[in-house]
C-alpha positions as CSV (number, residue, x, y, z in Angstrom):
1,X,108.8,85.9,92.9
2,X,109.5,82.4,94.2
3,X,111.7,83.9,97.0
4,X,108.8,86.1,98.1
5,X,106.5,83.1,98.6
6,X,109.2,81.1,100.3
7,X,109.7,84.0,102.7
8,X,105.9,84.3,103.3
9,X,105.7,80.6,103.9
10,X,108.7,80.6,106.2
11,X,107.3,83.5,108.3
12,X,103.9,81.8,108.5
13,X,105.6,78.6,109.7
14,X,107.6,80.5,112.3
15,X,104.4,82.1,113.6
16,X,102.8,78.6,113.9
17,X,105.8,77.4,115.9
18,X,105.6,80.5,118.1
19,X,102.0,79.9,118.9
20,X,102.5,76.2,119.6
21,X,105.2,77.2,122.1
22,X,103.0,80.0,123.5
23,X,100.0,77.8,124.1
24,X,102.1,75.2,125.9
25,X,104.3,77.5,128.0
26,X,102.7,79.2,131.0
27,X,106.0,81.1,131.5
28,X,105.9,82.6,128.0
29,X,102.2,83.5,128.5
30,X,103.1,85.3,131.7
31,X,106.0,87.1,130.1
32,X,103.9,88.3,127.2
33,X,101.2,89.6,129.6
34,X,103.8,91.5,131.6
35,X,106.1,92.9,128.8
36,X,105.2,95.5,126.2
37,X,107.9,94.4,123.8
38,X,106.7,90.7,124.0
39,X,103.1,91.9,123.5
40,X,104.2,93.7,120.3
41,X,106.0,90.5,119.2
42,X,102.9,88.5,119.9
43,X,100.8,90.9,117.8
44,X,103.2,90.7,114.9
45,X,103.2,87.0,115.1
46,X,99.4,87.1,115.0
47,X,99.4,89.2,111.9
48,X,101.9,86.9,110.3
49,X,99.7,83.9,111.1
50,X,96.5,85.4,109.8
51,X,98.0,87.4,106.9
52,X,100.4,84.7,105.8
53,X,97.7,82.0,105.9
54,X,95.4,84.2,103.9
55,X,98.1,85.0,101.4
56,X,99.1,81.4,100.9
57,X,95.4,80.3,100.5
58,X,94.7,83.1,98.1
59,X,97.8,82.1,96.1
60,X,96.7,78.5,96.0
61,X,93.2,79.4,94.8
62,X,94.7,81.7,92.2
63,X,97.0,79.0,90.9
64,X,94.1,76.5,90.7
65,X,91.9,78.8,88.6
66,X,94.6,80.3,86.4
67,X,96.4,77.3,84.9
């Protein structure tokens, strides 16, 4: 079970790095706007950012109240 949460945290961290690069790179923004594949990657990273963040917060709240 610990490997699952490490994987979720790793993917969430990767999505944060992706969005930091995306925000600061006009070339990447242009490439994402012009490429279907990169648009899909952007969407997947968005889901990882939101879903991973939610999962990690929910796990933290669960651990706080179930000790």
